[in-house]
N, C-alpha and C positions, 0 to 999 in steps of 0.2 A: 343530493344532485351536485353540489358543491365540491362537495367529496371528491368525486369521481372526475371532475372536470381538475381540480387541482392535480390528482394525482397523474392522470393524463399530462397534463402541461410539466409535473415535475420528470416524466417519463422522456418526454421531447426533447428538454431541456438536457436533462443527464445524457441521452442519445448523444445531441449535438457536441457535449463538453467532451464526452468522454473519446468520441470518434475525432474530433479536434486534435484532442493530446496525441492520440495514437498516430494521426498522419503526422504531425509535427513530429514525433518520436522516430517516425519512419523516414523522414526527410533529414531529420538531424542525422541520423547514423549513414546516409548517402552522402551528404555533404560535407562531413566533417571525418568521413573514413572510420577503420576500424579503432576504437577506443574514444572516439570524438564525444561521445556522450549525445544526447538528445537535441532536438529543436531550441532547448532554451538556449544552446549557446557555450561555448567556454566563459567560464567566469562567472556564467549565472547564480552559482551557488557558494556559498562561504566555504563548505567542506562536501567530502564526498559522502559521509554520513547525511548532509541533507539533502543531495541529490539522489541519494538511496532511496531516503522517505518520500521526496516528492516525486519521481520518474520511476522508480525500480529497477535505473542503471545504474553503473559504476564508474569510476573515473580510470579504475583499471583496465575497461574495455569490455566488460563482460555485462550481458543483459541479464538480468535476476528474473527468472522464470519460477513460475509456480503451478502447482495442483490443487484443484479444489476452488474453495472461496464461494464468495456468494453466487455467481455468476453459473455455477453447474451447468456447463455446457454454453456459455455465451447467452444466452436470451435475456437474463435479467441485467447484464451488463452491457447489452447490445453491441457484445464482440469487442468492447473495449479492454485495455489493460488496467491492471488492478495495481496500485502502490498503496504503502502504510497508509498515506492521506486518504484514500478513496474511504477508508472505514473509520481511521482514526482521527480524521481531520486536521487542519494545519496545525493546531496545537495540540495535537497528541491526547487530548481530553477523551477522544471517543464519545459515547452515549449512545442513545437510542435515535435511528434514522431511518427514512425508507429509501430500500437499495431498487426501486422501482416496482411498479403494478401492486403486489400485495405484500409483498416480503418487507420487512421490519426489523432492521439487526440492532443488537446491543453489543456495542463494540467497547472494550475496555481501555482503559485509561493508560496508555502505556510512557507517559511521560516517567523519567527514570526515580525521580521522588515520589512516585506510586508504586514503582515496581520494586525498589529497591530492597525491602524489608523481608520479600519471598524469592526474589529472584538474583541470580549470579549470572557470570558469563554461560556457564554450562545450563542452566536452568531456560535462560532465557534463549540458547540455541536450540535447545529440544522442544520450545515453545513454537520458535520461528520456523523450523524445519520439519519436525515430526508432527507438530499439532498437539502438543502435550504438557498439561498443569505441571507446576512443581510437586503435586502431590501423586502424579503419575496418571491422574484420568487425561482421557482423549477430549480435545476442545471439540464441538462440531464442525462440519464442513463449512461455515460462514467463512472459519478462518483459514485462508490459504497456507499451503505447506510450501516455502520459499527455498527455491534451490540457490544458497547464499554461502559465500566461502567465509571463511573465519576472519578475515582481515576485512572484508567488507562489513561483517556482523560487529566487530569493535569497532568500525567506522560508526556504523548507524547509534551503538549504546552510546559512544561520544557525543552524538549530535543530542540523543534522548534526553542525556543528562544535562542538555544546556537549555532545555525547554523549562519555563517558569511553570 
């Protein structure tokens, strides 16, 4: 009974947080105009890579969209927007966590110190854009396939390199 109550509370809190972010992001684009970023405001992030990691938006004015992901149609994430931080956490270390109701995800540690032995720029691009592991196997659909340009991807990698 306690597990069910905890799962329900977690789902409600996730719903509120994700929708607050979604509304904030929508307001931010409207208030700041094209390329203005998110509701966090100009100067809220130390780099474009950090902005991408936390908001899936770019200083270049591009919204970084995705297909797939743990929502599979929006229900699990309650229609909210994903960003790297949604699954890999604020420190990039990933780990097992609940994405709502019954779904448990095991997100990879994506700090560059953990990835650099098997990933270079191109292999990381294939992982992020195509959902492909360096050995060529496909990730499951929990890993979104991101529509991100090479410049923004390079900025994201620069941010990941700074995570301890």
